[in-house]
C-alpha positions, -999 to 999 in steps of 0.1 A, spaced: -707 -446 515 -690 -443 481 -707 -453 449 -689 -478 428 -690 -476 390 -684 -506 367 -667 -503 334 -691 -529 320 -727 -525 310 -754 -548 325 -757 -565 291 -719 -573 291 -721 -588 326 -748 -613 315 -732 -646 304 -726 -646 266 -726 -674 240 -691 -685 232 -681 -676 196 -659 -702 180 -639 -696 148 -655 -713 119 -630 -732 99 -628 -720 63 -639 -747 38 -613 -753 12 -624 -755 -24 -616 -783 -49 -608 -771 -84 -614 -790 -116 -590 -774 -142 -589 -780 -179 -557 -773 -200 -567 -775 -237 -543 -776 -265 -536 -742 -281 -549 -738 -317 -539 -702 -323 -514 -697 -351 -478 -703 -338 -488 -704 -302 -467 -730 -284 -471 -722 -247 -492 -738 -221 -504 -723 -187 -491 -749 -163 -459 -770 -161 -460 -806 -149 -444 -794 -116 -473 -770 -111 -498 -797 -119 -481 -819 -93 -484 -791 -67 -521 -787 -75 -528 -824 -75 -512 -828 -41 -537 -803 -28 -566 -825 -41 -574 -806 -73 -582 -824 -105 -564 -813 -137 -574 -826 -172 -548 -819 -199 -556 -824 -236 -532 -848 -252 -501 -830 -268 -511 -797 -252 -475 -793 -238 -456 -808 -268 -443 -775 -282 -431 -765 -248 -412 -798 -245 -436 -813 -220 -450 -848 -228 -483 -864 -219 -463 -887 -197 -448 -858 -178 -483 -845 -170 -497 -880 -163 -468 -887 -138 -476 -853 -121 -512 -865 -114 -531 -850 -144 -557 -869 -164 -548 -870 -201 -578 -865 -225 -580 -871 -262 -613 -852 -264 -611 -814 -264 -648 -812 -254 -641 -830 -221 -613 -805 -213 -635 -775 -221 -662 -789 -198 -641 -784 -167 -652 -757 -143 -619 -738 -147 -603 -734 -182 -567 -722 -184 -555 -710 -218 -528 -688 -232 -548 -673 -261 -585 -664 -256 -608 -691 -268 -623 -691 -303 -660 -688 -308 -661 -725 -315 -642 -733 -283 -666 -711 -263 -695 -733 -275 -678 -762 -257 -675 -744 -224 -702 -751 -198 -723 -722 -185 -710 -704 -154 -675 -717 -159 -643 -698 -151 -620 -688 -179 -585 -676 -173 -565 -666 -204 -550 -635 -221 -576 -611 -235 -557 -592 -263 -584 -565 -264 -573 -549 -296 -578 -581 -316 -612 -591 -302 -647 -587 -316 -679 -578 -300 -692 -613 -308 -666 -628 -285 -680 -609 -255 -716 -617 -265 -708 -654 -266 -693 -652 -230 -723 -633 -218 -747 -659 -232 -730 -686 -211 -727 -664 -180 -690 -671 -179 -666 -654 -154 -635 -644 -173 -601 -633 -160 -574 -618 -183 -540 -626 -168 -525 -597 -189 -548 -574 -169 -539 -587 -134 -521 -561 -113 -501 -569 -82 -499 -550 -49 -474 -525 -64 -496 -518 -95 -474 -539 -118 -486 -564 -144 -467 -595 -133 -474 -617 -164 -468 -589 -189 -436 -579 -171 -423 -615 -171 -430 -619 -209 -414 -585 -215 -383 -597 -198 -382 -627 -221 -388 -605 -252 -361 -580 -242 -335 -607 -237 -345 -626 -268 -343 -595 -290 -306 -593 -285 -301 -631 -290 -321 -629 -323 -301 -599 -335 -268 -617 -327 -280 -647 -348 -291 -625 -377 -257 -608 -379 -239 -640 -385 -228 -652 -419 -250 -683 -414 -280 -660 -415 -266 -640 -445 -256 -612 -421 -225 -590 -421 -206 -617 -402 -202 -594 -371 -201 -608 -336 -224 -590 -312 -199 -588 -284 -166 -573 -272 -134 -590 -285 -100 -576 -275 -87 -553 -302 -120 -552 -320 -144 -522 -316 -177 -534 -299 -210 -535 -318 -233 -506 -313 -269 -513 -302 -296 -487 -302 -327 -494 -280 -359 -474 -284 -378 -476 -252 -367 -478 -216 -394 -500 -202 -390 -537 -192 -382 -548 -228 -357 -521 -232 -341 -527 -198 -336 -565 -204 -324 -559 -239 -298 -534 -225 -287 -558 -198 -283 -586 -224 -264 -564 -249 -241 -550 -222 -236 -585 -208 -219 -596 -240 -199 -564 -244 -219 -543 -268 -220 -505 -267 -256 -495 -259 -276 -463 -264 -312 -461 -251 -338 -435 -262 -371 -427 -245 -391 -395 -239 -396 -405 -202 -368 -392 -180 -382 -413 -152 -379 -445 -172 -344 -436 -184 -333 -430 -148 -349 -462 -136 -332 -482 -163 -298 -469 -153 -305 -476 -117 -316 -512 -125 -286 -521 -146 -263 -505 -120 -241 -486 -144 -242 -454 -165 -249 -458 -202 -257 -434 -230 -294 -423 -227 -313 -396 -246 -348 -384 -253 -361 -391 -288 -347 -361 -306 -347 -368 -344 -312 -355 -351 -296 -372 -322 -314 -405 -330 -304 -403 -367 -267 -400 -358 -270 -431 -335 -289 -451 -362 -262 -443 -388 -235 -458 -366 -253 -488 -350 -253 -524 -360 -286 -533 -342 -317 -513 -334 -344 -527 -311 -379 -512 -311 -394 -514 -276 -419 -485 -275 -455 -492 -265 -476 -461 -267 -513 -460 -256 -534 -473 -286 -504 -482 -308 -466 -479 -308 -454 -445 -320 -435 -445 -353 -402 -427 -344 -380 -441 -371 -389 -429 -406 -380 -445 -439 -355 -418 -446 -337 -426 -414 -335 -463 -422 -321 -455 -457 -291 -438 -440 -283 -468 -418 -254 -492 -424 -261 -518 -451 -267 -552 -433 -277 -536 -400 -305 -554 -381 -339 -541 -369 -358 -562 -342 -392 -545 -338 -405 -560 -305 -433 -534 -307 -448 -549 -339 -477 -564 -319 -488 -528 -314 -481 -516 -349 -443 -512 -347 -422 -481 -342 -404 -483 -376 -421 -469 -407 -408 -499 -427 -420 -526 -403 -444 -553 -416 -456 -583 -396 -437 -615 -401 -440 -650 -387 -418 -675 -368 -415 -695 -400 -405 -665 -422 -393 -641 -396 -373 -616 -416 -373 -594 -448 -348 -569 -462 -358 -534 -470 -333 -506 -480 -305 -530 -473 -316 -534 -436 -327 -568 -422 -361 -565 -404 -373 -590 -378 -410 -582 -370 -425 -613 -354 -452 -607 -328 -453 -629 -297 -415 -634 -294 -419 -653 -261 -436 -681 -280 -402 -687 -297 -390 -698 -262 -421 -717 -253 -407 -737 -224 -392 -707 -206 -424 -687 -212 -445 -716 -199 -425 -719 -167 -427 -681 -162 -465 -680 -167 -470 -711 -146 -450 -696 -117 -474 -667 -116 -507 -685 -121 -501 -715 -97 -499 -695 -64 -532 -678 -74 -549 -711 -80 -537 -725 -46 -548 -693 -29 -582 -694 -45 -587 -730 -33 -576 -720 3 -602 -692 2 -629 -717 -6 -632 -712 -43 -634 -684 -68 -664 -667 -53 -648 -663 -19 -615 -653 -35 -630 -626 -56 -645 -610 -25 -612 -609 -5 -585 -607 -33 -582 -573 -50 -553 -585 -71 -575 -612 -86 -604 -588 -93 -581 -565 -112 -579 -591 -140 -616 -598 -142 -634 -585 -172 -666 -607 -170 -685 -618 -139 -713 -643 -146 -719 -628 -180 -717 -592 -169 -689 -569 -182 -669 -556 -152 -640 -539 -170 -647 -503 -181 -622 -504 -209 -638 -534 -225 -673 -520 -220 -664 -486 -237 -644 -502 -265 -672 -525 -276 -702 -504 -264 -713 -530 -238 -732 -524 -205 -708 -521 -176 -712 -529 -139 -687 -524 -111 -674 -557 -98 -673 -543 -62 -710 -538 -63 -718 -572 -78 -699 -589 -50 -717 -572 -21 
């Protein structure tokens, strides 16, 4: 008589309890949108359309009165989208989730409730240790949207704002070249029978790429300089045409600067932008030529650059017009707001679907990449080392 073998163990043959899927509990967010108080900051994190999408999912949004004014969004627009309009900044900052463009001031942090969620830019180089100590005292969880990396390792918010800055740099230069702006009266474009303007771009990153696309789009002759062959090759591939590219060799760069009508600085560097154009080089440029130093927020890549403002954006030195305004995207506040809102809104909807921030942090690596504080504990190594603060790995805290 043959012996039969079962593929199942005795335990597996015993009737088991039925395991049913537990439905994930959706979280309801209470979001505050305060009015920006930082100098010349005109953007806001969410558009009325984004507020409407969040409101339809049951989330509560409180917008401080006039918060969207500089981006051409009225209180009525937000109210119609389902937001509550508040005339009291304290009420807005008491929401569990605070959305800001600029990081809050120390006085604004005092208004935030303990254990709240803060989503804003960080701007590490301009912060003080006191800022982080204030967040720690209130056990705040803070996410820097300029630190968030997507699945491909890109920074979506920074890339979007860089696209705006690159396109804007060419539009600004074109405006400064006109007689109306006391320029040389040269049209930045290509007119039949008239030699095209020459534009030199320093840097082949996102800013440089979009500046090149814009300049080429209106018919200018473009030369791009960067020490990264990979970036130069990527730029040519992305604009789908061959243009003049070169590494940053002083003699070659000097020749290009002497002939150009516009030069755009779009080099980043690690701690600050490298200064690649000396005063002597600028003295040999065409009188009336225009410099737009997009890198000024990291020190600038021209030796003659000095920080200017949106109200007084230019100065002339050695006969060359310099435009050195940081935060160029704020000049186009509505476009920048829509761009930021398009990135932040899906994150907020996803967080709610996951059951709130706590659950989302555990499952969403992209979201964790932007976190620099978790319940008052520094979770970003760069922040900890820069300000000599104790550091903990977020992956260990969320176990």
